[in-house]
RODO-2510 file (C-alpha; in nm, 4 decimals, decimal comma):
residues 339
     n   res          X          Y          Z
     1     x    -2,1306     1,0554     1,1539
     2     x    -2,0076     1,3078     0,8965
     3     x    -2,0265     1,6212     1,1125
     4     x    -1,6603     1,5708     1,1999
     5     x    -1,3860     1,5901     0,9387
     6     x    -1,0377     1,4449     0,9174
     7     x    -0,7214     1,5861     0,7637
     8     x    -0,3795     1,4529     0,6651
     9     x    -0,1156     1,6505     0,8523
    10     x     0,2130     1,4573     0,8356
    11     x     0,3810     1,1902     0,6255
    12     x     0,7003     0,9868     0,6308
    13     x     0,8658     0,6949     0,4553
    14     x     1,1569     0,4542     0,4828
    15     x     1,3278     0,2150     0,2420
    16     x     1,5991    -0,0514     0,2803
    17     x     1,9596     0,0427     0,2047
    18     x     2,0172    -0,2283    -0,0581
    19     x     1,9280    -0,1187    -0,4108
    20     x     1,8886    -0,3942    -0,6711
    21     x     1,9062    -0,2769    -1,0322
    22     x     1,7715    -0,4404    -1,3445
    23     x     2,1298    -0,5206    -1,4407
    24     x     2,1720    -0,6992    -1,1062
    25     x     1,8657    -0,9129    -1,1813
    26     x     1,9949    -0,9960    -1,5286
    27     x     2,2744    -1,1895    -1,3573
    28     x     2,0318    -1,4322    -1,1923
    29     x     1,7416    -1,4573    -1,4421
    30     x     1,7066    -1,4311    -1,8176
    31     x     1,6236    -1,0611    -1,8462
    32     x     1,7759    -0,7211    -1,9171
    33     x     1,7412    -0,3601    -1,8150
    34     x     1,5676    -0,2804    -2,1437
    35     x     1,3257    -0,5746    -2,1175
    36     x     1,2180    -0,4749    -1,7641
    37     x     1,2079    -0,0975    -1,8068
    38     x     1,0091    -0,1063    -2,1313
    39     x     0,7458    -0,3425    -1,9898
    40     x     0,7179    -0,2046    -1,6368
    41     x     0,8964     0,1297    -1,6016
    42     x     1,1051    -0,0130    -1,3157
    43     x     1,4828     0,0318    -1,3045
    44     x     1,5657    -0,0288    -0,9372
    45     x     1,4035    -0,1685    -0,6251
    46     x     1,5004    -0,1731    -0,2562
    47     x     1,5316    -0,5060    -0,0755
    48     x     1,5667    -0,5785     0,2956
    49     x     1,8906    -0,7471     0,3909
    50     x     2,1131    -0,8019     0,6913
    51     x     1,9537    -0,6736     1,0118
    52     x     1,6824    -0,4718     0,8386
    53     x     1,3229    -0,5583     0,9186
    54     x     0,9789    -0,4456     0,8122
    55     x     0,9023    -0,3358     1,1660
    56     x     1,2057    -0,1052     1,1712
    57     x     1,1072     0,0474     0,8382
    58     x     0,7513     0,1020     0,9613
    59     x     0,8709     0,2660     1,2831
    60     x     1,1088     0,4939     1,0921
    61     x     0,8342     0,6028     0,8541
    62     x     0,5962     0,6591     1,1450
    63     x     0,8456     0,8725     1,3364
    64     x     0,9071     1,0903     1,0316
    65     x     0,5340     1,1448     0,9876
    66     x     0,4948     1,2403     1,3535
    67     x     0,7943     1,4730     1,3338
    68     x     0,6538     1,6515     1,0275
    69     x     0,3285     1,7071     1,2160
    70     x     0,5179     1,8040     1,5350
    71     x     0,3095     1,5451     1,7151
    72     x     0,3689     1,3497     2,0374
    73     x     0,3149     0,9738     1,9877
    74     x     0,1608     0,9600     2,3344
    75     x    -0,1397     1,1454     2,1951
    76     x    -0,2178     0,8783     1,9353
    77     x    -0,5558     0,7074     1,9668
    78     x    -0,5023     0,4408     1,7032
    79     x    -0,2280     0,2846     1,4895
    80     x    -0,3243     0,0996     1,1735
    81     x    -0,0553    -0,1183     1,0184
    82     x    -0,1514    -0,1968     0,6589
    83     x     0,0559    -0,4962     0,5511
    84     x     0,0257    -0,8406     0,3994
    85     x     0,3743    -0,9451     0,5105
    86     x     0,3851    -0,9046     0,8906
    87     x     0,6851    -1,0464     1,0715
    88     x     0,4497    -1,1990     1,3256
    89     x     0,1500    -1,4004     1,2057
    90     x    -0,0605    -1,2297     1,4733
    91     x     0,0227    -0,8837     1,3391
    92     x     0,2828    -0,6108     1,3798
    93     x     0,0864    -0,3031     1,4894
    94     x     0,1201    -0,3545     1,8677
    95     x     0,4977    -0,3952     1,8312
    96     x     0,5133    -0,0674     1,6394
    97     x     0,3099     0,0964     1,9134
    98     x     0,5687    -0,0248     2,1637
    99     x     0,8651     0,0928     1,9555
   100     x     0,7117     0,4391     1,9217
   101     x     0,6955     0,4582     2,3013
   102     x     0,3220     0,5188     2,3266
   103     x     0,2593     0,5197     2,7011
   104     x    -0,1201     0,5450     2,6835
   105     x    -0,1716     0,2073     2,5126
   106     x    -0,3626     0,3248     2,2047
   107     x    -0,5419     0,0623     2,0001
   108     x    -0,3184    -0,0886     1,7293
   109     x    -0,4096    -0,3511     1,4727
   110     x    -0,3193    -0,4763     1,1248
   111     x    -0,5136    -0,4446     0,7997
   112     x    -0,4427    -0,7061     0,5316
   113     x    -0,5377    -0,5941     0,1813
   114     x    -0,2082    -0,6101    -0,0091
   115     x    -0,1669    -0,3258    -0,2582
   116     x    -0,5018    -0,1719    -0,1612
   117     x    -0,4089    -0,1729     0,2053
   118     x    -0,3126     0,1910     0,2491
   119     x    -0,6317     0,3253     0,0881
   120     x    -0,8370     0,0952     0,3109
   121     x    -0,6334     0,2185     0,6067
   122     x    -0,7167     0,5805     0,5255
   123     x    -1,0876     0,5038     0,5034
   124     x    -1,0703     0,3034     0,8267
   125     x    -0,8977     0,5968     0,9990
   126     x    -1,1685     0,8337     0,8790
   127     x    -1,4397     0,5945     0,9981
   128     x    -1,2860     0,5745     1,3457
   129     x    -1,2635     0,9534     1,3613
   130     x    -1,6077     1,0322     1,2232
   131     x    -1,7990     0,7562     1,3929
   132     x    -1,5894     0,6522     1,6889
   133     x    -1,4674     0,9712     1,8477
   134     x    -1,0990     0,9053     1,7724
   135     x    -0,8878     1,2150     1,7151
   136     x    -0,5390     1,1078     1,6048
   137     x    -0,4809     0,8014     1,3861
   138     x    -0,1481     0,6879     1,2442
   139     x    -0,1852     0,4937     0,9170
   140     x     0,1185     0,2922     0,8068
   141     x     0,1562     0,1053     0,4790
   142     x     0,4492    -0,1386     0,4797
   143     x     0,5353    -0,4563     0,2946
   144     x     0,8362    -0,6798     0,2438
   145     x     0,7343    -0,8696    -0,0687
   146     x     1,0946    -0,9587    -0,1532
   147     x     1,0615    -1,2378     0,1026
   148     x     0,7780    -1,3949    -0,0944
   149     x     0,9216    -1,3656    -0,4446
   150     x     1,0532    -1,6552    -0,6497
   151     x     1,3845    -1,5045    -0,7584
   152     x     1,4065    -1,7514    -1,0471
   153     x     1,0762    -1,6307    -1,1981
   154     x     1,1433    -1,3288    -1,4157
   155     x     0,7711    -1,2612    -1,4467
   156     x     0,7454    -1,1623    -1,0787
   157     x     1,0916    -1,1063    -0,9306
   158     x     1,1463    -0,7952    -1,1453
   159     x     0,8409    -0,6210    -0,9994
   160     x     0,8607    -0,6079    -0,6227
   161     x     1,0514    -0,4154    -0,3579
   162     x     1,0269    -0,3354     0,0131
   163     x     0,9322    -0,0075     0,1825
   164     x     0,7177     0,1651     0,4433
   165     x     0,5170     0,4867     0,4415
   166     x     0,2991     0,6572     0,7008
   167     x     0,0454     0,9373     0,7351
   168     x    -0,0992     1,1025     1,0452
   169     x    -0,4748     1,1612     1,0168
   170     x    -0,6346     1,4056     1,2627
   171     x    -0,9905     1,5012     1,3489
   172     x    -1,0961     1,8481     1,2376
   173     x    -1,4047     2,0586     1,1783
   174     x    -1,6237     1,9491     0,8890
   175     x    -1,5305     2,2484     0,6734
   176     x    -1,1625     2,1464     0,6929
   177     x    -1,2329     1,7864     0,5935
   178     x    -0,9474     1,6363     0,3905
   179     x    -1,1181     1,3117     0,2867
   180     x    -1,3705     1,4280     0,0296
   181     x    -1,4987     1,0887    -0,0884
   182     x    -1,4053     0,7263    -0,1448
   183     x    -1,5015     0,4139    -0,3393
   184     x    -1,4057     0,0583    -0,2344
   185     x    -1,4562    -0,2882    -0,3868
   186     x    -1,3541    -0,6536    -0,3640
   187     x    -1,3939    -0,9478    -0,6007
   188     x    -1,2913    -1,2889    -0,4740
   189     x    -1,3464    -1,4405    -0,8189
   190     x    -1,0328    -1,2622    -0,9363
   191     x    -0,8233    -1,3796    -0,6433
   192     x    -0,6878    -1,6679    -0,8491
   193     x    -0,4921    -1,4201    -1,0616
   194     x    -0,2766    -1,2854    -0,7773
   195     x    -0,1903    -1,4422    -0,4439
   196     x     0,0468    -1,6367    -0,2233
   197     x    -0,1587    -1,9228    -0,0761
   198     x    -0,0513    -2,1989     0,1578
   199     x     0,1169    -2,4665    -0,0490
   200     x    -0,1594    -2,6926    -0,1804
   201     x     0,0449    -3,0106    -0,1733
   202     x     0,1130    -2,9751     0,1987
   203     x    -0,2537    -2,9030     0,2699
   204     x    -0,3684    -3,2033     0,0686
   205     x    -0,1346    -3,4318     0,2594
   206     x    -0,2832    -3,3203     0,5901
   207     x    -0,6510    -3,3700     0,5098
   208     x    -0,8622    -3,6709     0,4199
   209     x    -1,1852    -3,6592     0,2182
   210     x    -1,3944    -3,5049     0,4974
   211     x    -1,1356    -3,2429     0,5912
   212     x    -1,0149    -3,4024     0,9163
   213     x    -0,6445    -3,4227     0,9946
   214     x    -0,4838    -3,7550     0,9055
   215     x    -0,1670    -3,6870     1,1003
   216     x    -0,1245    -3,5258     1,4364
   217     x     0,0388    -3,2971     1,5145
   218     x    -0,0026    -3,1269     1,1733
   219     x     0,3007    -3,0392     0,9674
   220     x     0,4304    -2,6849     0,9701
   221     x     0,2498    -2,4808     0,7057
   222     x     0,4245    -2,2538     0,4598
   223     x     0,3121    -2,0047     0,1987
   224     x     0,3988    -2,0263    -0,1680
   225     x     0,5810    -1,7497    -0,3493
   226     x     0,3766    -1,4776    -0,5157
   227     x     0,1792    -1,6188    -0,8070
   228     x     0,0467    -1,3732    -1,0651
   229     x    -0,1257    -1,3775    -1,4003
   230     x     0,0163    -1,0492    -1,5217
   231     x    -0,2136    -1,0088    -1,8222
   232     x    -0,5292    -1,0574    -1,6162
   233     x    -0,4118    -0,8234    -1,3404
   234     x    -0,3314    -0,5599    -1,6021
   235     x    -0,6774    -0,5924    -1,7585
   236     x    -0,8408    -0,5706    -1,4159
   237     x    -0,6480    -0,2591    -1,3183
   238     x    -0,7028    -0,0572    -1,6357
   239     x    -1,0741    -0,1418    -1,6298
   240     x    -1,1650    -0,1089    -1,2615
   241     x    -0,9363     0,1669    -1,1323
   242     x    -1,0633     0,4447    -1,3631
   243     x    -1,4226     0,3448    -1,2817
   244     x    -1,3496     0,3673    -0,9103
   245     x    -1,1832     0,7066    -0,9370
   246     x    -1,4676     0,8389    -1,1510
   247     x    -1,7156     0,7175    -0,8890
   248     x    -1,5222     0,8845    -0,6067
   249     x    -1,4965     1,2085    -0,8047
   250     x    -1,8709     1,2056    -0,8656
   251     x    -1,9397     1,1545    -0,4948
   252     x    -1,7144     1,4517    -0,4186
   253     x    -1,8851     1,6654    -0,6802
   254     x    -1,5611     1,7011    -0,8745
   255     x    -1,4199     1,6212    -1,2168
   256     x    -1,0621     1,5299    -1,3048
   257     x    -0,9882     1,8914    -1,3951
   258     x    -1,0503     1,9901    -1,0302
   259     x    -0,7763     1,7534    -0,9087
   260     x    -0,4142     1,8597    -0,8703
   261     x    -0,2540     1,5144    -0,8652
   262     x    -0,3237     1,1557    -0,9639
   263     x    -0,1516     0,9122    -0,7261
   264     x    -0,1948     0,5439    -0,8083
   265     x    -0,0503     0,2338    -0,6504
   266     x     0,2908     0,1995    -0,8150
   267     x     0,2528    -0,1384    -0,9832
   268     x     0,3438    -0,0823    -1,3467
   269     x     0,4029     0,2370    -1,5444
   270     x     0,1864     0,1051    -1,8266
   271     x    -0,1069     0,0773    -1,5838
   272     x    -0,0427     0,4262    -1,4485
   273     x    -0,0271     0,5695    -1,8008
   274     x    -0,3409     0,3851    -1,9136
   275     x    -0,5469     0,5054    -1,6170
   276     x    -0,4214     0,8635    -1,6572
   277     x    -0,5183     0,8580    -2,0258
   278     x    -0,8629     0,7189    -1,9489
   279     x    -0,9225     0,9970    -1,6941
   280     x    -0,7659     1,2740    -1,9077
   281     x    -0,4908     1,3467    -1,6555
   282     x    -0,1849     1,5075    -1,8173
   283     x     0,1446     1,3399    -1,7335
   284     x     0,2674     1,6439    -1,5422
   285     x    -0,0144     1,5847    -1,2894
   286     x     0,0725     1,2170    -1,2313
   287     x     0,2905     1,1224    -0,9333
   288     x     0,5215     0,8302    -1,0077
   289     x     0,8354     0,7001    -0,8376
   290     x     0,8005     0,3437    -0,9642
   291     x     1,1331     0,3546    -1,1495
   292     x     1,3279     0,3783    -0,8229
   293     x     1,1356     0,1388    -0,5975
   294     x     0,9205    -0,1017    -0,7973
   295     x     0,5951    -0,2332    -0,6531
   296     x     0,6088    -0,1900    -0,2743
   297     x     0,2469    -0,2992    -0,2204
   298     x     0,0783    -0,1155     0,0700
   299     x     0,3774     0,1177     0,1007
   300     x     0,3688     0,2512    -0,2545
   301     x     0,1112     0,5312    -0,2161
   302     x     0,2439     0,6793     0,1114
   303     x     0,6033     0,6448    -0,0124
   304     x     0,5254     0,8380    -0,3311
   305     x     0,3165     1,0910    -0,1384
   306     x     0,5965     1,1538     0,1112
   307     x     0,8507     1,2178    -0,1639
   308     x     0,6093     1,4501    -0,3427
   309     x     0,5348     1,6476    -0,0248
   310     x     0,8979     1,6793     0,0848
   311     x     1,0075     1,7850    -0,2641
   312     x     0,7498     2,0641    -0,2631
   313     x     0,5456     1,9147    -0,5466
   314     x     0,2377     1,8518    -0,3308
   315     x     0,1451     2,1579    -0,1271
   316     x    -0,1139     2,2206     0,1470
   317     x    -0,4577     2,2491    -0,0065
   318     x    -0,3778     2,0367    -0,3107
   319     x    -0,6380     1,7755    -0,4055
   320     x    -0,5226     1,4219    -0,4835
   321     x    -0,7062     1,1328    -0,6471
   322     x    -0,5456     0,8209    -0,4984
   323     x    -0,6183     0,4581    -0,5838
   324     x    -0,4899     0,1212    -0,4685
   325     x    -0,5505    -0,2140    -0,6382
   326     x    -0,4242    -0,5679    -0,6131
   327     x    -0,4559    -0,9059    -0,4451
   328     x    -0,7922    -1,0150    -0,3207
   329     x    -0,8830    -0,8828    -0,5662
   330     x    -0,9407    -0,5520    -0,3932
   331     x    -0,9411    -0,1982    -0,5255
   332     x    -1,0449     0,1425    -0,4067
   333     x    -0,9934     0,5140    -0,4467
   334     x    -1,0052     0,8216    -0,2277
   335     x    -1,0212     1,1919    -0,3080
   336     x    -0,8088     1,3647    -0,0465
   337     x    -0,6870     1,7141     0,0294
   338     x    -0,3347     1,7427     0,1673
   339     x    -0,2737     1,9493     0,4806
***
C-alpha cells in the first residue's frame, strides 16, 4: 500500500469580489475594527454576493491548480470536494466535474468535515493513490459560511468568509513521496461547541414520543446559523492541534526544526500564535493570511498555500506541517513536501 508515493504539483484559489471590512461590520453590530483585530487578527473577509456561487469559486480554483500543473482535466481519476456548505444537499463534486469538462467521467464526491475538510481530503487522495491505483486526484476545499452566519451576532459574524482552494495530487515513485505522515482524530463529545444543526423546534414539532411523524407530509427542514462556544473551541485547538502535529512529525521521523513552514487552518491569529509557540516555530516560518480573508473553513489551508506558492515563499522541496481543526469536532495534521 505504501510502495507508491503521491506529490502535490499544482494549486489554485478563488475568492468573492466583495470585501467586507471590520468597519463595515461595525455599522450593523456593536463592534469595532480594534475589537475584532485584537481578538482575532481579522481585518477583512470576502463574501459571496450577486451571481457568485460556491461552485464557480471551486471551479476557478480547480482550473488554476490544473493550469499550474499544466494538466489536462480529462486525465483526472478523482475529484474530492471538501465542503460543509454545498449548494446541493446531495453534493457539489459531480457538478464541478461537469464544469471542468472531464469527458472520461472520473469519480467525484464530497467530503464533509468543516474546517478539517481539506486535510482529510489530502489523506483521502493519498489513500486512493496508494491503495486504489488512482494516479491524478484533484482536492478542492471550498466553503460559503457567510450564508450560515447570524449577522446580528458579533461573536460569530466577525469570523467567517467565503473562498475556494485546490491542489492536484499525483502518483509518484515512493522516493518522491510528498505526504510524509499524517494524524487524524474526531470527538463527537465536543460537537456541541461548534455546529449548525437542524432547528430543534421544527424537529420537535414533527415527532411524537416514539419518533414517528405526527404530520404528513413533513415540514421543510432548515438549518440554524452557526453556533459556537468560542472559549471552548479555543481551548480545544490550542490543546489538540500541537499534539497532532507532534504525532505526525514523530511518524515522519522529523522535529519542528526540520520543517520549513507551519500552515494551520486560519481560524484565529491567537490560535495560530499559541500553536506556533508550543511547537517552537518562529513567526517568520508561519504562513498566515487570516487578516485578509477570515475563517474560510475548508478553503483556508489551500487558499493560504496558493498565495504562499505564487508569491515565491513556498518553493519546491519545502516541507510543510499543516493542520485543520473545527466542527465535529474533527482535527488532523499532515507533513507534506511541496512539488
